[in-house]
Phi, psi and omega in degrees: 000320178247022188298315181304326181293315181288325179297318179297318180296312181294321179297311182296324179296316179295318180294319181294322179298316179294315181296319181296321181291324178294328179280348182075024182285154179258183177116230180284346179265132180234139177243149179195156179289142176287159182276000183284349178083001182272001178077011181286151176264129173251141181254137176229145176221119181055034179094352181267137169281161180296321181295323178295318179297319179296322178294320175303313180302317182298313181298320184287317184288330180267005180061019175290344178290351174288343176282123188304317182295314180297321181293320180293325176290326177295319177296318181299316179295319182291318183294331181286344183247316184212114181291332178295315180292323179298319181292324176299314179299320181293315183296328181256028181301133176284347179261122184239121352284164179301151179297156183303323179302322179293316176303312182298320180297317182285320177300317179297315181297319179291323181294333180267348182285136185285341185254340188221048177293336178298332178297333177296317179294318179296318182292324178297319176299321176296321180299320181294333180265352190292309184198148178292332183276345182262111182242140173300146180240190184291350175269338179284310190299317180303322183282327176292317178299318177299318179295322177298317178298318181292331180264002182057038178267073184298316180299314178297317180299320176296322177295317178294324175302314179298318179297320180296321178295315180293331179279355176093019182255022182295338180253007179286122187293324181294316179297314183293320179298321178290326175299318179303314181293319182295312180295319177296319179294333180273358176084016179242071185294337178294329174291319178297320180294325179295319176297318182297314182294332182273355181283130178282323180237133181234134175248185182298328178295320180298310180298317182295321180293321179292318176299316179298324179295318177296320179294319179299329181263016177059034176248068190291323178295323177295323177298318179294325177295319179295322177297320178298318177295324179300315180293323181297330180264014175063035174268123183282124179290155176241188184297324179295322178301314185292329178298315179292318180298317180294326174294322176295318177301320180296314181298324181272354186056036178267076185291330181297311178296321179299319177294323177298318177294319177301315179299319179300318181296318181291316182297323182270005174061036181285146182299132186260079183277172191295325179298313179293318179298322181291320180289327174294315178301317180297320181296312181293322181295314182292337180269001178083010179268081188293322182296315178296320179299315178295323179296316179296315181303314181289339182276346178283113186291317182241087182287139174256182183299323181295319180301312179298317183294319179297318181292320177296317180296321178300313180296323180295316184297330184255020171080015180261067185295318181295317178298321178297318177298317179298319179292323177298317178298317179300319181299317178293323183295328181276000175099008176277133179267117178299146177251191184301320181292321179297321180288327176300317182293314184287325176293323174299319179299315179297322180296311183295327185263355180074028180273081189294306182299316181295321178295319178297316180297317181293320178299316178295322179293319179302317184282314190269330183264309184265358177054040179263125179286122181300139177259180178302322180296319179296313180298320179301317178300319181290321176298316178296319180298310179293322181296317180295329180276001181081009180273070187293321180298316180294321178297320180294320180295324177296316180299317181291335182271351182296136180283351178237163179291133181296144177272183185294326182295315178296316182294317181294322179296316182292313182294323177295324178293320178298317179295314184295320184263003177063029182253076182276356183298321184261013177279110180279120179303329177299321182293323178294321179290326179294322177300314180291333178285321181290323181228077183287346186249016176258111184297329182297328179296320180293319178299317179297316180297317181296320180296317181292320178299318180294327180289338178269354182081013180268077187287334176299321178295323179298310180301319180297316181295315180294323176297320178296322176297318180294318181296321181276353181067036183265148175223152178283122180285127179292146179285154178210162180224151175268137176235127180270111181273142175294149180296127179083000182275167179239113183295329184288327182265349180078011182271000000 
């Protein structure tokens, strides 16, 4: 029905791609030598080769796209390269309604797309209204459920679950495995567990999904219990299983179990991909094992942004600000663009080490070069950075320029800096009251407020704060630290 429109579009695209390549233009058009060794030039646009676009034109102009099989293959080819182009083909389909394979292809593409998974759910709703003869099958439901999980649409996901059961797919392993991930991602692990317990057959994907669901819901001990059950039934774990297990070990600070899993991976010669390497790096970094963390970092052949950020954050946490800056510079030099999390890590490194000038330059670069909108965490790092350097006025100006209300961390950092440097001139009484309002049950805040009030000679304020503490029954909780003692050692003797 709309075939001429799409044919014209595809034809013009193919011609434009060829003309642009002959002119040597850059942009969305890329040219490169074919791998056949014949010296031919292949043209690509948005992932399409010039030959593929010509084939599309041929099918459309000769009306061969009316053939269901050819149309579905055309959709499959388009979806793998450009979801926008695939949607155009789908909307102007000469077959009304389009075959189920075309619906499934587009639903799958949307569910995997980072920017538009909700479109998968919308398209599924259209499918339900399209025709009485057109019914979703066991290939449709998993991708719709996956999209619901990615969009945190628990209610819609539950409805799709009910539809899958009524359609007779209650025992389909692919559907059930996706349900485990969806419910875990939405924070209702008890629903995921119910699906898991009702499954008659479980494979490694099933076990891994259940473990990941517990980890997503911060139930790390339950994740380890499921892993124990998995071993008891002689199911061999895979890399996805270990990624979740190592995350659980990190959260529990169970470095011994984490090392055992690491050894298992090495002994069995399992492929060391970037996802597994990053989670191992994070485990060693969070546990304070910097040498092991660096070893893992250097062994990752293709590091992604997350790998670099975890290593930078590790150096920042343990006071290696200069090394963190050097690593951040290397990351930029290889062409990776830092994101909001990366800048939080490097600004934290500058804050802990007192690198004022470097921190200011990085904050300006984040805003003006990378066009990243500062978050509360970024502002907090800058307030802490200026506060530690005794730049109380500048810290105060940052708080006043924030587009959002400061949280308790930012306020506590600023007030502590005023107390430490004896600069009560810029201490805004409103900020102190705001801190007590945000966290009225934290005794340390009242002690800090009383200390600052006494330093200004405002003793009435001190008495008022102390009376409030007594009325609320609050006490300042003493600080404490964990110390890992060597086996067989004596802390008293230092041996």
